[in-house]
Structure formats: C-alpha cells, structure tokens
C-alpha positions in Angstrom: 18.9 -28.6 73.5 17.8 -31.7 71.5 19.5 -32.3 67.8 17.4 -31.5 64.9 16.0 -34.8 63.4 15.9 -33.4 60.7 19.5 -32.9 59.0 20.4 -36.7 60.7 17.9 -38.1 58.1 19.1 -36.1 55.8 22.8 -36.6 56.8 21.7 -41.2 56.5 19.9 -40.1 53.0 23.4 -38.9 51.9 25.0 -41.7 52.6 22.7 -44.3 51.4 22.9 -42.2 48.2 27.0 -42.2 48.0 26.4 -46.2 48.4 24.5 -46.6 46.2 26.4 -45.4 44.0 30.2 -46.4 45.0 28.5 -49.8 44.9 27.1 -49.1 41.4 30.2 -47.4 40.2 31.9 -50.5 41.1 30.0 -52.7 39.5 31.1 -50.7 36.2 34.8 -51.3 37.9 34.2 -55.1 37.9 32.9 -55.5 34.5 35.1 -53.4 32.7 38.3 -55.9 34.1 36.0 -58.0 32.8 35.9 -56.9 29.7 39.6 -56.0 29.5 40.3 -59.3 30.5 38.5 -60.2 27.3 40.8 -58.2 24.6 43.8 -58.9 26.2 43.3 -63.2 25.9 41.4 -62.2 22.4 45.2 -59.5 21.5 47.1 -62.8 22.5 45.3 -64.8 20.7 46.1 -62.9 17.8 50.0 -62.3 18.3 50.0 -66.6 19.0 48.6 -66.7 15.7 50.6 -64.2 14.0 54.0 -65.4 15.5 53.1 -68.7 13.7 53.1 -67.6 9.9 55.9 -68.5 7.9 58.5 -65.2 8.1 57.3 -63.3 10.9 59.0 -62.3 13.4 57.2 -61.1 16.5 58.4 -59.9 20.2 57.6 -63.5 22.5 55.0 -63.3 24.6 57.4 -61.1 27.2 56.9 -57.9 26.0 53.4 -58.2 24.9 52.5 -58.7 28.6 55.2 -55.5 29.5 53.0 -53.5 26.6 49.9 -54.4 27.9 50.7 -53.7 31.9 51.9 -50.5 31.3 48.9 -49.5 29.4 46.3 -50.7 32.6 46.4 -48.8 35.6 45.3 -50.3 38.6 42.1 -48.9 40.0 42.2 -50.5 43.4 
C-alpha cells in the first residue's frame, strides 16, 4: 500500500506553521525581556536618586533585587 502523500503535505504544512509561530513568540519574549531590563534599570536609577534625598530611609539594593527577582518569572 502506498503512503498517502496528501497527509504528508498536511503534516509538513502544520510543522512549518508551528515553527513560524514558535519563532514569532520567541522574538516577542526577547523583546519583552529587553523592555523588562530597561524598566529594572530605571527603577534602580530612581531608587538611587531617592536614597540621595535628605532624610530618606529606603531599603538597600539587595532588598530591591530580591523583590524584582520574586516578581519576574523565568520563561526558559
């Protein structure tokens, strides 16, 4: 019995579609990680500016890093 070539083409099309979708999602994840890093850098800069104000008693950088790490899930 000969294999059905229509099924083979359908499977190839599905695989190609899923690969393209995975590549698109990976690009979105990389972009979002970059944006999160930029926000983290801004938060660090604001935190340092606030620490420089007279009478400011803010937690140190280690406390801030712990909060950021707890709030950002790993998506690997």
